[in-house]
C-alpha positions in Angstrom: -2.9 -16.7 63.8 -1.8 -13.6 65.9 -2.5 -10.0 65.2 -0.3 -9.3 63.3 -0.3 -12.7 61.1 -4.1 -11.3 60.5 -3.0 -7.5 60.2 -1.0 -9.1 57.1 -3.1 -11.3 55.6 -6.2 -9.1 55.2 -3.2 -6.5 53.4 -2.4 -9.2 51.7 -5.4 -10.0 50.4 -6.4 -6.7 49.9 -4.2 -5.7 47.7 -4.7 -9.1 45.1 -8.3 -7.4 45.1 -7.3 -4.4 44.6 -4.4 -5.6 42.0 -7.6 -7.7 40.3 -10.7 -5.2 40.1 -7.1 -2.4 38.8 -6.6 -4.9 35.7 -8.5 -4.1 32.7 -7.5 -0.9 33.9 -4.1 -0.5 34.2 -4.4 -2.9 30.7 -5.9 -0.6 29.2 -3.8 2.0 30.0 -0.9 0.4 28.8 -2.5 -0.6 25.6 -3.6 3.0 24.5 0.2 3.8 25.4 1.6 1.4 22.7 -0.8 2.5 20.3 1.2 4.5 17.7 -0.4 7.5 15.5 2.2 6.7 11.7 2.8 9.6 9.9 2.2 9.6 6.7 2.2 11.4 3.1 0.1 11.7 -0.3 1.9 13.3 -2.9 0.1 13.9 -6.0 -0.4 17.4 -9.0 -0.2 15.2 -11.9 -1.6 12.0 -13.5 -3.9 10.3 -16.5 -5.9 9.1 -13.6 -8.4 10.7 -11.2 -5.4 12.4 -8.5 -7.8 14.5 -7.1 -10.0 12.1 -5.4 -7.6 8.9 -6.0 -5.7 10.9 -2.5 -8.8 11.8 -0.8 -10.7 8.5 -0.5 -6.6 6.8 0.1 -6.4 9.6 2.8 -9.9 8.9 4.2 -9.2 4.7 3.8 -5.5 5.3 6.0 -6.8 7.8 8.8 -10.0 5.6 9.8 -8.0 2.8 10.0 -7.3 5.4 13.9 -4.0 4.6 13.0 -2.7 7.6 10.9 -2.4 10.9 10.4 -2.4 12.4 6.7 -1.2 15.3 5.1 -1.3 15.7 1.0 1.4 16.9 -0.7 0.2 18.5 -4.4 2.9 19.0 -6.7 2.6 22.4 -8.4 2.9 22.7 -12.1 4.0 26.4 -12.8 7.8 26.0 -13.0 8.6 28.8 -10.7 6.5 26.9 -8.1 8.3 23.4 -8.8 11.5 24.8 -8.4 10.9 25.6 -4.6 8.4 21.8 -4.6 11.3 20.1 -2.0 9.3 18.3 1.0 11.1 16.8 3.8 10.4 13.1 3.5 12.2 12.6 6.9 9.5 13.8 8.6 6.6 10.9 7.9 6.6 7.4 8.5 5.5 6.3 4.7 5.8 8.4 2.2 3.0 7.5 -0.6 3.3 7.9 -4.8 0.5 9.3 -6.3 1.8 10.8 -9.5 2.2 9.8 -13.0 3.5 11.4 -16.2 3.2 8.1 -18.5 1.5 10.3 -21.3 3.5 13.9 -20.9 7.4 13.1 -19.7 8.3 16.8 -19.2 6.0 16.6 -16.3 8.9 15.5 -13.1 9.9 16.0 -9.7 12.2 18.2 -8.9 15.7 16.3 -9.6 16.7 17.6 -5.9 13.4 16.1 -4.5 14.3 12.9 -6.3 17.3 12.9 -4.7 15.6 13.3 -1.7 13.1 10.8 -2.1 16.0 8.2 -2.8 18.0 8.9 0.1 14.7 8.8 2.4 13.6 5.3 1.2 18.2 4.3 1.3 17.7 5.2 5.1 14.6 3.5 6.4 11.9 4.6 4.9 8.3 3.2 3.7 7.2 3.9 -0.1 4.3 3.2 -1.7 3.7 2.5 -4.8 0.2 3.1 -5.9 -1.7 2.1 -8.9 -0.5 4.1 -12.0 2.4 5.4 -10.0 4.9 2.9 -11.2 3.8 4.0 -14.7 5.6 7.3 -13.7 9.3 8.1 -14.1 11.6 5.9 -16.8 14.3 7.6 -17.4 14.5 8.1 -13.4 16.7 4.9 -13.1 16.6 4.6 -9.2 13.0 5.2 -8.7 12.7 2.3 -11.6 14.8 0.8 -9.1 12.9 1.6 -5.9 9.2 0.1 -7.9 11.0 -3.0 -8.9 8.2 -3.7 -11.6 5.8 -1.0 -13.4 4.5 -0.1 -16.9 7.4 -0.7 -18.7 8.2 -1.1 -23.2 9.4 -4.5 -23.5 13.2 -3.3 -23.9 13.3 -1.6 -20.5 13.7 -4.4 -17.8 12.7 -7.5 -16.7 9.2 -8.9 -16.8 8.0 -11.3 -14.3 5.3 -14.3 -14.5 4.1 -17.1 -13.1 3.6 -20.6 -14.8 0.8 -22.8 -14.4 3.0 -24.7 -11.0 2.9 -20.9 -9.8 6.6 -20.9 -9.9 8.5 -17.4 -11.3 9.7 -16.9 -14.4 11.8 -14.2 -15.6 10.7 -12.7 -19.5 14.6 -11.2 -20.3 14.3 -7.6 -21.9 12.7 -7.7 -25.3 11.3 -11.1 -24.5 7.4 -11.2 -24.8 5.8 -7.7 -24.6 5.9 -4.6 -23.2 3.8 -4.3 -19.9 -0.3 -3.9 -20.8 -4.1 -4.8 -19.1 -6.9 -6.1 -20.8 -10.3 -5.3 -19.6 -10.9 -4.8 -15.6 -12.9 -7.7 -13.6 -13.1 -9.5 -10.5 -10.1 -11.1 -10.0 -9.1 -13.5 -7.6 -5.5 -12.4 -6.0 -4.0 -15.8 -4.8 -0.9 -14.7 -1.8 2.0 -16.6 -3.2 4.4 -15.8 0.2 3.5 -15.2 3.7 4.0 -11.7 4.7 2.6 -9.6 7.6 0.7 -7.6 4.8 -1.8 -10.8 3.8 -0.2 -12.9 7.2 -3.9 -14.4 8.3 -5.2 -13.9 4.6 -7.7 -16.5 2.7 -5.1 -18.3 0.2 -6.8 -16.8 -2.6 -9.6 -14.0 -2.0 -11.6 -12.0 -4.8 -11.3 -8.7 -5.6 -13.5 -6.3 -7.8 -12.8 -4.3 -11.1 -9.4 -4.1 -10.6 -6.7 -4.2 -13.2 -4.0 -7.2 -13.6 -0.7 -6.3 -15.1 0.4 -8.2 -18.4 4.4 -7.7 -18.4 5.2 -6.1 -15.4 9.1 -5.0 -16.1 11.3 -3.7 -14.7 15.2 -4.4 -13.2 13.1 -7.0 -10.4 16.1 -6.2 -7.9 15.3 -7.3 -4.2 12.0 -7.9 -5.1 9.1 -10.3 -3.2 6.0 -10.8 -4.6 3.2 -11.5 -2.9 0.1 -12.6 -4.4 -0.7 -12.9 -7.9 -4.2 -13.2 -10.7 -4.6 -15.0 -13.9 -6.1 -12.6 -17.0 -9.4 -13.7 -17.8 -9.7 -10.9 -20.4 -6.6 -10.9 -22.2 -3.4 -13.0 -21.8 -5.0 -16.1 -19.7 -1.8 -16.4 -18.0 -0.5 -15.4 -14.4 0.6 -12.0 -13.4 1.8 -10.4 -10.1 -0.2 -8.2 -8.4 1.8 -7.2 -5.5 5.2 -6.9 -4.7 7.9 -5.4 -2.1 11.2 -4.3 -3.2 14.1 -3.6 -0.8 15.6 -0.6 -1.3 19.1 0.5 0.9 17.4 0.0 4.4 13.9 0.4 3.6 10.7 -0.9 2.2 8.7 -0.6 -0.7 5.1 -1.6 -1.2 3.7 -1.9 -4.9 0.6 -3.1 -6.8 -1.4 -2.7 -9.9 -4.7 -2.4 -7.3 -6.2 1.0 -6.6 -7.8 1.6 -10.3 -9.9 5.1 -10.3 -10.7 6.5 -13.2 -12.0 10.3 -14.5 -16.0 10.7 -14.1 -15.5 7.7 -11.4 -17.1 8.2 -7.8 -16.6 5.7 -5.4 -15.9 3.0 -8.2 -16.0 -0.7 -6.3 -12.5 -1.6 -6.4 -12.0 1.5 -3.8 -15.1 -0.6 -1.7 -13.4 -3.7 -2.2 -13.3 -4.5 1.8 -9.9 -6.9 0.5 -8.6 -3.5 -1.3 -8.7 -1.6 1.7 -7.8 -3.4 4.1 -4.4 -4.4 2.2 -3.8 -0.6 2.3 -3.8 0.5 5.8 -2.0 -2.7 6.6 1.1 -2.1 3.7 0.9 1.2 4.7 1.3 -0.1 8.9 3.9 -2.1 7.2 6.2 0.1 5.7 5.7 2.5 8.6 6.4 0.5 11.3 7.7 -3.3 9.7 4.4 -4.8 13.2 1.0 -5.5 11.4 -1.4 -4.7 13.9 -4.7 -4.2 11.5 -6.9 -6.6 11.8 -8.9 -8.6 9.4 -12.3 -7.4 9.0 -14.5 -10.4 9.4 -16.5 -9.7 6.2 -12.5 -9.9 4.6 -13.5 -11.3 1.3 -13.0 -15.6 0.6 -12.2 -17.1 -2.5 -15.7 -16.8 -3.8 -17.5 -14.5 -3.0 -15.8 -10.6 -2.9 -17.0 -8.2 -0.5 -18.6 -4.3 -1.0 -18.4 -1.3 1.7 -21.4 0.6 0.9 -20.7 4.0 -1.4 -22.8 5.6 1.4 -20.3 4.4 4.1 -17.4 7.2 2.3 -17.3 11.1 2.9 -20.1 12.8 1.4 -17.8 15.5 -0.9 -14.5 14.3 -1.9 -12.6 16.2 -4.9 -12.5 15.2 -8.4 -10.8 16.0 -11.4 
């Protein structure tokens, strides 16, 4: 081998060694560049549930994942401030709706904010309907379309049920009952449809102290039911638990999971690893169209629930 060839050979070997040695660093840099933090907005201010603690815990769950920067906007109740409340939803990747006026229909969003939310979702935004938020705004027709199903009277929309073969059954408006639920219980969630949110989940998994809505009703348009559960405490029938809705170019996630009542602090339903994982993955899908948040090793299965300790939550949390 002549001197030129030997020099070239040594140079090539040096570059190869350097490349191999630096590969982990380069890989970590690339992964860091690919990591994105989505902007989320929680809307609260009134509900028959403990909306202050609900917003605070959801904010903590999402930010603890490392994938979200979460802001909260609280709707003011005095009329002058309410008229001027007009958030710019387009600044956010996902909006989490945590208001509910089921017991006081005079509480509502200003018209301009309603229109802004409609346009936001139509133009590709993501909307998370958090538990009792699907009880809200029966007179807001576009909201009904966005949520697909909610807590509605018997003559207000189609109700969806699952038969024993897990086929969807549609009950026409006026057929059957209005939306209701029995006692809270440890429900076995049955995955119905493969979706990025539940990709890799066990076919069934146990959540705790949750409500299963019977006769969830609405427009039921552009809807895909993701999961269901057998209502063991009331109707002895199978009802949807999670569903997603297409609205214009945007997407909506809706679920009956996430109950947090007055006087409760870190209830088991919020300590459930399955619920927390689903909150993060649903919000990520709404924000980005993808799901990268991993399924934890202690995710519940068909026989066992899985709870985080109350001590793992923030020490101070606002409550009503």
